[in-house]
C-alpha positions, -999 to +999 in steps of 0.1 A: -150-671-073-151-692-042-185-705-031-179-719+004-202-709+032-190-687+060-176-705+090-198-707+121-185-691+153-180-709+186-207-689+202-242-705+204-270-688+185-292-666+207-328-675+214-354-650+202-367-628+230-400-638+247-430-616+239-451-609+269-487-599+268-496-563+275-512-561+309-516-524+313-531-496+293-503-476+277-509-442+259-496-440+224-487-405+211-485-399+174-472-366+160-484-352+127-478-317+114-491-293+141-512-317+161-506-345+186-529-374+184-533-392+217-547-427+215-552-450+244-549-487+237-561-513+261-547-548+267-567-563+238-552-536+215-586-520+208-587-483+203-613-468+226-607-430+225-589-404+203-583-367+209-564-342+189-545-314+206-532-285+185-496-273+191-490-236+189-457-230+172-443-195+173-412-183+155-384-177+180-366-144+178-329-148+171-303-121+179-266-128+180-260-093+193-283-099+223-267-133+230-233-116+230-245-090+255-259-118+278-225-136+276-207-105+287-226-105+320-214-125+351-228-159+358-263-158+375-255-188+397-219-184+409-211-148+398-179-156+380-168-130+353-154-138+319-167-173+313-204-168+307-225-182+279-261-174+269-282-202+284-317-207+270-345-220+292-356-256+286-393-248+288-410-247+254-383-266+236-388-297+215-379-312+182-378-283+158-391-259+184-365-233+197-368-209+225-365-171+221-331-155+225-347-128+246-354-154+273-317-164+278-296-156+308-258-159+316-243-191+330-206-199+331-191-226+309-168-255+317-131-246+323-101-267+332-108-285+364-142-269+370-177-279+359-196-249+346-230-239+358-244-240+322-237-278+319-248-286+354-280-265+350-289-283+317-283-317+334-305-309+364-276-312+388-280-278+404-318-276+410-349-297+407-371-291+377-397-271+397-371-248+410-355-245+375-388-234+360-391-205+385-354-195+382-354-195+344-381-169+343-366-148+370-331-149+356-343-140+321-363-110+333-333-098+354-310-102+324-333-081+303-335-054+330-297-053+333-292-049+295-319-022+293-304-004+323-270-004+306-287+012+276-273-016+253-306-032+241-302-039+203-323-014+183-335-040+159-347-064+186-383-060+199-388-059+236-405-087+255-439-079+270-435-084+308-464-099+327 
């Protein structure tokens, strides 16, 4: 076995990055089971307040039959037929937290040469966040009304309580 050291490269060794002192107060958020622990740390790194906020986690209803019915409808934004997908709202999502299938609405997918409304909607390219939040609720309610009016609501799927 050869025991010669590796050859050094022609590139100089990088200097370690400079560590700057913390000048502002930054919140630190720690996640544990079903609670978020918010801790504020000041510049001297002393903890001066701690609060615990419980997260309500509900089981999202899944129904492939309903998603297929939604995908059969025309796109809510541009009205194109035959290219729709069931788009879920982005409110209430998170790591390990899914949204209910009954809240989805139809948006068209990407096709050759055309960006679909689903991708653009998810990337915030069509509307601002505030407008999206309003549209998601309105489009989901309208989709539920359309499927109910057609008489195709799946029998095994419970209805959503409208406010």
